Structures are given as C-alpha cells and as structure tokens.
N, C-alpha and C positions, 0 to 999 in steps of 0.2 A: 503493499501498499504507499503511494509516493503522500510523504509529508506535505501538510497547508501550506499555500504561497505565503503566507506571513509567517509561517516557518521558515521556510529557504530563504525569505529576504531579512530575516534574525540572524541564519546562520552568514549570511553574504553578507552582511553587516561586521559581524564577532573576524569573521574571513577578512575583510578589507582593514580591520583594525590594524590586527598582526601584520600583515604584510605593509603598513603603512608606516609604521611602529619598529619592525625588525627586518625586514624583507631592502636590501637595496635595489636589487632587482626589482620589482616590482612595485616598491613605492617611487622608484624615479620616472616609472611608467606611467603609472596609475596620478602623479601628481602633473604631468605633460600633459595627461589627459582630464587636467584641471579638477581632478579626485581629493580630495583632503579627509574624506571623512567619507564612513556610508552611506549609502546610499538611500535614497527617503522612499523610489519605488523602483522598483525593477529594470519600468522601459527606461529611467534616465540614467543606470547606470549604462543598460545595454547599448545605449544610443552614445556615450561618450565614450566609453575604453574599446582599444582599439580590441582586433586580436594582438593573440602573441604565436608566433609560427618559431618552430624548431627552428630554424636558422641563428634565430634572436638568442638561443638560449644557450646552442652551441658557440657562435660568437663569443658569448659572454665568459663560457667555460675556458674557453682560449685567450683572452685577453687574462683571465684570473681563475688558473690555474689551481686545485685539478679539481673542484667542482663549479666554481663559477661564482656569483652574485647569490645565485636566487638560493637562499637559504634563508628560514624565516627564525630556525633555532641553531643553535652551537651545535658543530656537523656529530658532536658525540651524545648527541638525542636520536639520530637517524640509524633505524636500523635496515633500511634496504634504501634503490633508488630505481626509480622508472622511468 
C-alpha cells in the first residue's frame, strides 16, 4: 500500500533538509535551483529541481575521489553503495 501523499511530502521535506545541511553535492544543486528548504507542495519541487544524471555523479567522483561529495553522512555510516 502506498503512503498518503501528505506522508510523501513530509518525507521529502526531511530528505531535503538533510541534503541541504550535510550533502555538498545535492546542497549545491538544490541551492542553485533556488531551494532553501523543503517544499510546500510536491509540484513546486518537481518544477524547480532538475534531474540528476549519472554523468554528474561520476564527474563529481572523479573530482573528489574516492566517493565524491554525494555523501550525507560520514563514510563509516554506509554499509553499501549502489
């Protein structure tokens, strides 16, 4: 069963807050799109935030080996990377 749309928005707000606070890769991407906090509406978020492409992540990893700047938590907290 799919969570209620309000629950999706709440989860997105929590995610965006975490990314803005401690993920250099997505913080820069979100701020460049004008995102300073979690969205009030899902439509607002999807209209404002661009897609992330594999090439962007790969390029970031090349510039900042070995994992890039797309880390929200310290490396020790991760058990796998997909």
